[in-house]
OpenMM code with the backbone's topology and positions (N, CA, C; nanometers):
from openmm import Vec3, app, unit

residues = "UNK UNK UNK UNK UNK UNK UNK UNK UNK UNK UNK UNK UNK UNK UNK UNK UNK UNK UNK UNK UNK UNK UNK UNK UNK UNK UNK UNK UNK UNK UNK UNK UNK UNK UNK UNK UNK UNK UNK UNK UNK UNK UNK UNK UNK UNK UNK UNK UNK UNK UNK UNK UNK UNK UNK UNK UNK UNK UNK UNK UNK UNK UNK UNK UNK UNK UNK UNK UNK UNK UNK UNK UNK UNK UNK UNK UNK UNK UNK UNK UNK UNK UNK UNK UNK UNK UNK".split()
positions = [
    Vec3(0.0741, -0.1332, -0.0245),
    Vec3(-0.0278, -0.0092, -0.0057),
    Vec3(0.0968, 0.1602, 0.0587),
    Vec3(0.0948, 0.2156, -0.0915),
    Vec3(0.1541, 0.2870, -0.1287),
    Vec3(0.1347, 0.4743, -0.0141),
    Vec3(0.2227, 0.5071, 0.0015),
    Vec3(0.2076, 0.6389, 0.1444),
    Vec3(0.2365, 0.7795, 0.1122),
    Vec3(0.1476, 0.8127, 0.1575),
    Vec3(0.2295, 1.0251, 0.1436),
    Vec3(0.2873, 1.0867, 0.2250),
    Vec3(0.3854, 1.1365, 0.1817),
    Vec3(0.4523, 1.2436, 0.3341),
    Vec3(0.4485, 1.3493, 0.2567),
    Vec3(0.3759, 1.4673, 0.3201),
    Vec3(0.3811, 1.6027, 0.2983),
    Vec3(0.4614, 1.6548, 0.3571),
    Vec3(0.5995, 1.7519, 0.2986),
    Vec3(0.6556, 1.7814, 0.3936),
    Vec3(0.6448, 1.9587, 0.4118),
    Vec3(0.6212, 2.0253, 0.4956),
    Vec3(0.5135, 2.0834, 0.5052),
    Vec3(0.6050, 2.2165, 0.5555),
    Vec3(0.6536, 2.3385, 0.5124),
    Vec3(0.7488, 2.4244, 0.5623),
    Vec3(0.6594, 2.5857, 0.5629),
    Vec3(0.7176, 2.6890, 0.5817),
    Vec3(0.6191, 2.8014, 0.5869),
    Vec3(0.6597, 2.8449, 0.4392),
    Vec3(0.7546, 2.8531, 0.4239),
    Vec3(0.8223, 2.8313, 0.2548),
    Vec3(0.9116, 2.9669, 0.2738),
    Vec3(1.0181, 3.0266, 0.1926),
    Vec3(1.0570, 3.1073, 0.1693),
    Vec3(1.1017, 3.1842, -0.0031),
    Vec3(1.0825, 3.3074, -0.0305),
    Vec3(1.1044, 3.3287, -0.1261),
    Vec3(1.2623, 3.3719, -0.2212),
    Vec3(1.3532, 3.3062, -0.1074),
    Vec3(1.4945, 3.3328, -0.1013),
    Vec3(1.5312, 3.2174, -0.2091),
    Vec3(1.5382, 3.2379, -0.3021),
    Vec3(1.6138, 3.0469, -0.4326),
    Vec3(1.7421, 3.0425, -0.2835),
    Vec3(1.8233, 3.0860, -0.3036),
    Vec3(1.9533, 3.0338, -0.2317),
    Vec3(1.9182, 2.9765, -0.0726),
    Vec3(1.8000, 3.0534, -0.0011),
    Vec3(1.7788, 2.9662, 0.1529),
    Vec3(1.6917, 2.8150, 0.1272),
    Vec3(1.5989, 2.8599, 0.0396),
    Vec3(1.4956, 2.7424, -0.0274),
    Vec3(1.5705, 2.6119, -0.0619),
    Vec3(1.7037, 2.6291, -0.0895),
    Vec3(1.7912, 2.5272, -0.1542),
    Vec3(1.8466, 2.4845, -0.0546),
    Vec3(1.9245, 2.5629, 0.0151),
    Vec3(2.0441, 2.5401, 0.1073),
    Vec3(1.9398, 2.4539, 0.2485),
    Vec3(1.7903, 2.4877, 0.2457),
    Vec3(1.7450, 2.4542, 0.3539),
    Vec3(1.6511, 2.4107, 0.3789),
    Vec3(1.5310, 2.4202, 0.3020),
    Vec3(1.4219, 2.3418, 0.2461),
    Vec3(1.4810, 2.2412, 0.1396),
    Vec3(1.5020, 2.2336, 0.0568),
    Vec3(1.5085, 2.1572, -0.0235),
    Vec3(1.6222, 2.0466, -0.0138),
    Vec3(1.7526, 2.0413, 0.0940),
    Vec3(1.8031, 1.9481, 0.1616),
    Vec3(1.7520, 1.8782, 0.2179),
    Vec3(1.6628, 1.9331, 0.3020),
    Vec3(1.5525, 1.8490, 0.4378),
    Vec3(1.4968, 1.7442, 0.3712),
    Vec3(1.4187, 1.7987, 0.2595),
    Vec3(1.3293, 1.7317, 0.1466),
    Vec3(1.3517, 1.6390, 0.0878),
    Vec3(1.4605, 1.6665, 0.0320),
    Vec3(1.6061, 1.5567, -0.0351),
    Vec3(1.6017, 1.4602, 0.0351),
    Vec3(1.6413, 1.4822, 0.1361),
    Vec3(1.7449, 1.3892, 0.2776),
    Vec3(1.6078, 1.2681, 0.3296),
    Vec3(1.4974, 1.3405, 0.3178),
    Vec3(1.3324, 1.2571, 0.4052),
    Vec3(1.3161, 1.1857, 0.2305),
    Vec3(1.3337, 1.2127, 0.1330),
    Vec3(1.3346, 1.0942, 0.0167),
    Vec3(1.3860, 1.0340, 0.0144),
    Vec3(1.4761, 1.0485, 0.0005),
    Vec3(1.5977, 0.9636, 0.0285),
    Vec3(1.5824, 0.8437, 0.1117),
    Vec3(1.5780, 0.9029, 0.2297),
    Vec3(1.5784, 0.7774, 0.3529),
    Vec3(1.4280, 0.7121, 0.3401),
    Vec3(1.3353, 0.7640, 0.2697),
    Vec3(1.2138, 0.6586, 0.2663),
    Vec3(1.1327, 0.6231, 0.0814),
    Vec3(1.2274, 0.6221, 0.0546),
    Vec3(1.2150, 0.5635, -0.1644),
    Vec3(1.0759, 0.4925, -0.1406),
    Vec3(1.0096, 0.4691, -0.1065),
    Vec3(0.9017, 0.3688, -0.1192),
    Vec3(0.7721, 0.5201, -0.1267),
    Vec3(0.8066, 0.5987, -0.0194),
    Vec3(0.7120, 0.6839, 0.0036),
    Vec3(0.6778, 0.8579, -0.0988),
    Vec3(0.5414, 0.8262, -0.1169),
    Vec3(0.5339, 0.9763, -0.1998),
    Vec3(0.5704, 1.1268, -0.1435),
    Vec3(0.7303, 1.1457, -0.1288),
    Vec3(0.7026, 1.2568, -0.0144),
    Vec3(0.6654, 1.4342, -0.1782),
    Vec3(0.5696, 1.4827, -0.1007),
    Vec3(0.5481, 1.6453, -0.1641),
    Vec3(0.5916, 1.7485, -0.0660),
    Vec3(0.5953, 1.8458, -0.1935),
    Vec3(0.6261, 1.9636, -0.0980),
    Vec3(0.5114, 2.0930, -0.0597),
    Vec3(0.4832, 2.1130, 0.0438),
    Vec3(0.3814, 2.2537, 0.0659),
    Vec3(0.4281, 2.3715, 0.1273),
    Vec3(0.3917, 2.4203, 0.0784),
    Vec3(0.4204, 2.5720, 0.1495),
    Vec3(0.3200, 2.6322, 0.2263),
    Vec3(0.2863, 2.6701, 0.3631),
    Vec3(0.1663, 2.7235, 0.4354),
    Vec3(0.1597, 2.8596, 0.4173),
    Vec3(0.2441, 2.9504, 0.3942),
    Vec3(0.2452, 3.0854, 0.3599),
    Vec3(0.1833, 3.1081, 0.2636),
    Vec3(0.0654, 3.1446, 0.1900),
    Vec3(-0.0035, 3.1729, 0.0477),
    Vec3(0.0825, 3.2883, 0.0034),
    Vec3(0.1010, 3.3552, 0.0692),
    Vec3(0.2001, 3.4941, 0.0088),
    Vec3(0.3658, 3.4594, -0.0152),
    Vec3(0.4381, 3.3639, 0.0131),
    Vec3(0.5135, 3.2410, -0.0358),
    Vec3(0.4884, 3.2361, -0.2089),
    Vec3(0.3723, 3.1610, -0.1469),
    Vec3(0.3442, 3.0743, -0.2861),
    Vec3(0.2718, 3.1408, -0.3838),
    Vec3(0.2313, 3.2575, -0.3613),
    Vec3(0.1600, 3.3571, -0.4802),
    Vec3(0.3309, 3.4527, -0.5708),
    Vec3(0.4133, 3.4792, -0.4701),
    Vec3(0.5515, 3.5354, -0.5130),
    Vec3(0.6133, 3.4332, -0.5926),
    Vec3(0.6369, 3.3102, -0.5405),
    Vec3(0.7199, 3.2326, -0.6509),
    Vec3(0.6729, 3.2175, -0.7426),
    Vec3(0.5630, 3.2262, -0.7571),
    Vec3(0.4328, 3.1754, -0.9099),
    Vec3(0.5102, 3.3153, -0.9335),
    Vec3(0.4252, 3.4194, -0.9235),
    Vec3(0.4564, 3.5469, -0.9750),
    Vec3(0.5851, 3.5598, -0.9964),
    Vec3(0.7320, 3.5185, -0.9472),
    Vec3(0.8337, 3.5904, -0.9998),
    Vec3(0.9336, 3.4723, -1.0664),
    Vec3(0.8944, 3.3243, -1.0185),
    Vec3(0.9475, 3.2052, -1.1484),
    Vec3(0.8874, 3.1806, -1.1657),
    Vec3(0.7514, 3.1672, -1.1875),
    Vec3(0.6285, 3.0363, -1.2664),
    Vec3(0.6668, 2.9223, -1.2018),
    Vec3(0.6780, 2.9144, -1.0561),
    Vec3(0.7039, 2.8018, -1.0046),
    Vec3(0.5703, 2.7967, -0.9360),
    Vec3(0.5051, 2.6597, -0.9421),
    Vec3(0.3480, 2.6215, -0.8836),
    Vec3(0.3984, 2.5546, -0.7727),
    Vec3(0.3674, 2.5820, -0.6176),
    Vec3(0.3889, 2.4827, -0.4835),
    Vec3(0.2460, 2.5128, -0.3810),
    Vec3(0.2686, 2.3569, -0.3790),
    Vec3(0.1103, 2.3504, -0.3285),
    Vec3(0.1082, 2.3767, -0.2347),
    Vec3(0.0029, 2.4072, -0.1769),
    Vec3(-0.0160, 2.4516, 0.0142),
    Vec3(-0.0578, 2.3266, 0.0350),
    Vec3(-0.0958, 2.3192, 0.1669),
    Vec3(-0.1268, 2.2158, 0.2259),
    Vec3(-0.2486, 2.1271, 0.1706),
    Vec3(-0.3696, 2.1976, 0.1682),
    Vec3(-0.4664, 2.1606, 0.0812),
    Vec3(-0.4868, 2.0965, -0.0301),
    Vec3(-0.3744, 2.1728, -0.1033),
    Vec3(-0.3602, 2.1000, -0.2813),
    Vec3(-0.2645, 1.9883, -0.2650),
    Vec3(-0.1814, 1.9207, -0.1858),
    Vec3(-0.0905, 1.8851, -0.1432),
    Vec3(-0.1611, 1.7607, -0.0919),
    Vec3(-0.2695, 1.7466, 0.0246),
    Vec3(-0.3664, 1.6666, 0.0393),
    Vec3(-0.4104, 1.6158, -0.0959),
    Vec3(-0.4693, 1.7072, -0.1343),
    Vec3(-0.5669, 1.6245, -0.2618),
    Vec3(-0.5017, 1.5646, -0.3583),
    Vec3(-0.3393, 1.6101, -0.3745),
    Vec3(-0.2999, 1.5769, -0.4782),
    Vec3(-0.2170, 1.4292, -0.4918),
    Vec3(-0.2439, 1.4241, -0.3282),
    Vec3(-0.1852, 1.2477, -0.3058),
    Vec3(-0.3076, 1.1969, -0.3050),
    Vec3(-0.4320, 1.1965, -0.2518),
    Vec3(-0.5313, 1.1468, -0.2645),
    Vec3(-0.6311, 1.1020, -0.4158),
    Vec3(-0.5488, 1.1689, -0.4907),
    Vec3(-0.5877, 1.2062, -0.6488),
    Vec3(-0.4984, 1.1347, -0.7144),
    Vec3(-0.3884, 1.1030, -0.6897),
    Vec3(-0.2901, 0.9319, -0.7056),
    Vec3(-0.3090, 0.8221, -0.6397),
    Vec3(-0.4370, 0.8220, -0.5721),
    Vec3(-0.4518, 0.7016, -0.5732),
    Vec3(-0.4164, 0.6213, -0.3769),
    Vec3(-0.3734, 0.7846, -0.3438),
    Vec3(-0.3233, 0.7381, -0.2067),
    Vec3(-0.4076, 0.7130, -0.1034),
    Vec3(-0.4923, 0.6198, -0.0113),
    Vec3(-0.5667, 0.6527, 0.0547),
    Vec3(-0.5514, 0.7428, 0.1462),
    Vec3(-0.6266, 0.8072, 0.2146),
    Vec3(-0.5585, 0.8944, 0.3341),
    Vec3(-0.5602, 0.8784, 0.4694),
    Vec3(-0.5779, 0.7806, 0.4796),
    Vec3(-0.5549, 0.7142, 0.6342),
    Vec3(-0.3815, 0.6595, 0.5923),
    Vec3(-0.3086, 0.7023, 0.5160),
    Vec3(-0.1580, 0.6680, 0.4170),
    Vec3(-0.0990, 0.7798, 0.4013),
    Vec3(-0.1862, 0.9160, 0.4385),
    Vec3(-0.1305, 1.0062, 0.3868),
    Vec3(-0.0937, 1.1179, 0.5432),
    Vec3(0.0520, 1.1165, 0.5401),
    Vec3(0.1023, 1.1662, 0.6562),
    Vec3(0.2012, 1.3272, 0.6444),
    Vec3(0.1966, 1.3851, 0.7328),
    Vec3(0.2354, 1.5353, 0.7365),
    Vec3(0.3490, 1.5801, 0.8159),
    Vec3(0.4727, 1.6136, 0.7614),
    Vec3(0.5854, 1.6545, 0.8428),
    Vec3(0.5842, 1.7942, 0.8154),
    Vec3(0.5782, 1.8607, 0.9606),
    Vec3(0.5987, 1.9912, 0.9750),
    Vec3(0.7430, 2.0029, 0.9346),
    Vec3(0.8195, 2.1035, 0.8834),
    Vec3(0.9534, 2.1857, 0.8762),
    Vec3(0.9523, 2.3005, 0.9433),
    Vec3(0.8448, 2.3283, 0.9747),
    Vec3(0.8745, 2.4754, 1.0550),
    Vec3(0.9594, 2.4945, 1.1689),
    Vec3(1.0388, 2.6198, 1.2191),
    Vec3(1.1432, 2.6078, 1.3198),
    Vec3(1.1126, 2.7337, 1.4008),
    Vec3(1.1348, 2.7005, 1.5289),
    Vec3(1.0667, 2.8005, 1.6297),
    Vec3(1.2074, 2.9179, 1.6100),
] * unit.nanometer
topology = app.Topology()
chain = topology.addChain("A")
for resn in residues:
    res = topology.addResidue(resn, chain)
    for name in ("N", "CA", "C"):
        topology.addAtom(name, app.Element.getBySymbol(name[0]), res)
């Protein structure tokens, strides 16, 4: 049974920070769980909007990420969310 993991962070519009921090963590998790469908989501709607406007990149928010996993056939009870928020 396929599982889905949503890697949720606030997000950032700074490309270098996104690469060094968020993408490195996402890659490490995805490499550790190769049989799990890992998706990125940003919880900041403003960050998602600015990235789309400035870079042309679409990033899921948490609701869209859940729906994408459901649409891919993963059952609701097999979807997990790992927050990457830092205090």
